[in-house]
C-alpha positions as CSV (number, residue, x, y, z in Angstrom):
1,M,13.2,10.3,1.3
2,I,10.9,7.5,2.4
3,K,9.1,4.8,0.4
4,I,5.8,3.7,1.7
5,E,4.1,0.6,0.4
6,A,0.6,-0.2,1.5
7,I,-1.2,-3.4,0.7
8,V,-5.0,-2.9,1.2
9,Q,-8.4,-4.4,0.4
10,P,-9.4,-3.5,-3.2
11,F,-12.7,-1.9,-2.1
12,R,-10.8,0.5,0.2
13,L,-8.8,1.9,-2.8
14,D,-11.0,5.0,-3.4
15,S,-11.0,6.0,0.3
16,V,-7.2,5.6,0.5
17,K,-6.6,7.7,-2.7
18,L,-8.9,10.4,-1.3
19,A,-6.9,10.4,2.0
20,L,-3.6,10.7,0.2
21,D,-4.9,13.4,-2.2
22,G,-5.9,15.4,0.9
23,L,-2.3,15.3,2.1
24,G,-1.0,16.4,-1.3
25,I,0.7,13.1,-2.1
26,E,1.3,12.7,-5.8
27,G,2.9,10.0,-7.9
28,I,1.4,6.9,-6.4
29,T,2.0,3.6,-8.2
30,I,-1.0,1.3,-7.9
31,S,-0.8,-2.5,-8.6
32,H,-3.3,-5.3,-8.4
33,V,-1.6,-8.2,-6.5
34,L,-2.6,-11.5,-5.0
35,D,-2.0,-12.3,-1.4
36,H,-1.1,-15.9,-0.7
37,G,-1.9,-15.7,3.0
38,G,-0.7,-18.9,4.7
39,P,-2.4,-19.5,8.1
40,L,-4.4,-16.3,8.0
41,G,-5.4,-16.8,4.4
42,L,-8.7,-17.8,2.9
43,K,-9.1,-21.5,3.1
44,A,-11.2,-23.5,0.6
45,V,-12.1,-27.1,0.2
46,Y,-12.3,-28.9,-3.2
47,R,-13.2,-32.6,-3.4
48,G,-12.3,-33.0,0.3
49,A,-8.8,-31.4,0.0
50,E,-8.2,-28.1,1.9
51,Y,-6.1,-25.4,0.2
52,Y,-5.4,-21.7,0.5
53,V,-6.9,-19.3,-2.0
54,D,-5.0,-16.3,-3.4
55,V,-6.8,-13.2,-2.3
56,P,-6.9,-10.1,-4.5
57,R,-5.3,-7.0,-2.9
58,V,-4.1,-3.5,-4.1
59,K,-0.6,-2.4,-3.5
60,L,0.2,1.4,-3.4
61,E,3.8,2.7,-3.6
62,M,4.8,6.3,-3.0
63,L,7.8,8.4,-2.1
64,V,7.3,10.9,0.7
65,S,9.4,13.3,2.8
66,S,10.7,11.9,6.1
67,L,8.8,14.9,7.6
68,Q,5.5,13.6,6.3
69,T,5.9,9.9,7.0
70,D,3.9,9.7,10.2
71,E,1.1,11.8,8.7
72,V,0.8,9.5,5.6
73,I,0.9,6.3,7.7
74,E,-2.0,7.6,10.0
75,A,-4.0,8.5,6.9
76,L,-3.4,5.1,5.4
77,L,-4.4,3.3,8.7
78,H,-7.6,5.3,8.9
79,A,-8.6,5.0,5.3
80,A,-7.8,1.3,4.8
81,R,-9.3,0.0,8.0
82,T,-12.5,-2.0,7.5
83,N,-13.3,-2.8,11.2
84,G,-14.4,-6.2,10.0
85,P,-12.9,-9.7,10.5
86,G,-9.8,-10.7,8.6
87,D,-6.7,-8.9,7.4
88,D,-7.0,-5.3,6.3
89,G,-3.5,-5.2,4.9
90,T,0.1,-4.1,5.6
91,I,2.1,-0.9,5.5
92,L,5.9,-1.1,4.8
93,V,8.2,1.8,5.3
94,T,11.7,1.9,3.8
95,E,14.3,4.6,3.7
96,I,15.5,5.4,0.1
97,A,19.0,6.6,-0.6
98,D,18.3,8.0,-4.0
99,A,15.8,8.1,-6.8
100,I,16.5,9.0,-10.4
101,S,14.1,9.8,-13.3
102,V,14.8,7.5,-16.2
103,R,13.6,10.0,-18.8
104,T,15.5,13.1,-17.6
105,G,18.3,11.6,-15.4
106,E,17.4,14.1,-12.7
107,R,17.2,13.2,-9.0
108,V,13.6,12.7,-7.9
109,R,12.4,14.9,-5.0
110,S,9.7,13.9,-2.6
111,T,6.6,16.1,-2.3
112,I,8.0,18.1,0.8
113,T,11.7,18.4,1.2
């Protein structure tokens, strides 16, 4: 089982959800987060002082089968890309040893086993 986290531009959320729905991905956790970008972040000036502005992003988290990982990553790349200047986001891929439902205590299975 693989956990995929995608941090994307907020205005790309609908296209990303459509792409994931097309692959049959269910159980996506969506969070609104702030990106504190550092050297690539949005720089602002206030009273002569430069500082970095926290930029709103959307973070999606999902569990998928290891057989479906590449397909999901390609769909995310295509749906989240803006073809404009700046950062379009990040995709993180992590292997998960186990997942357990709090309500039932049962092991969580990914969409495709």
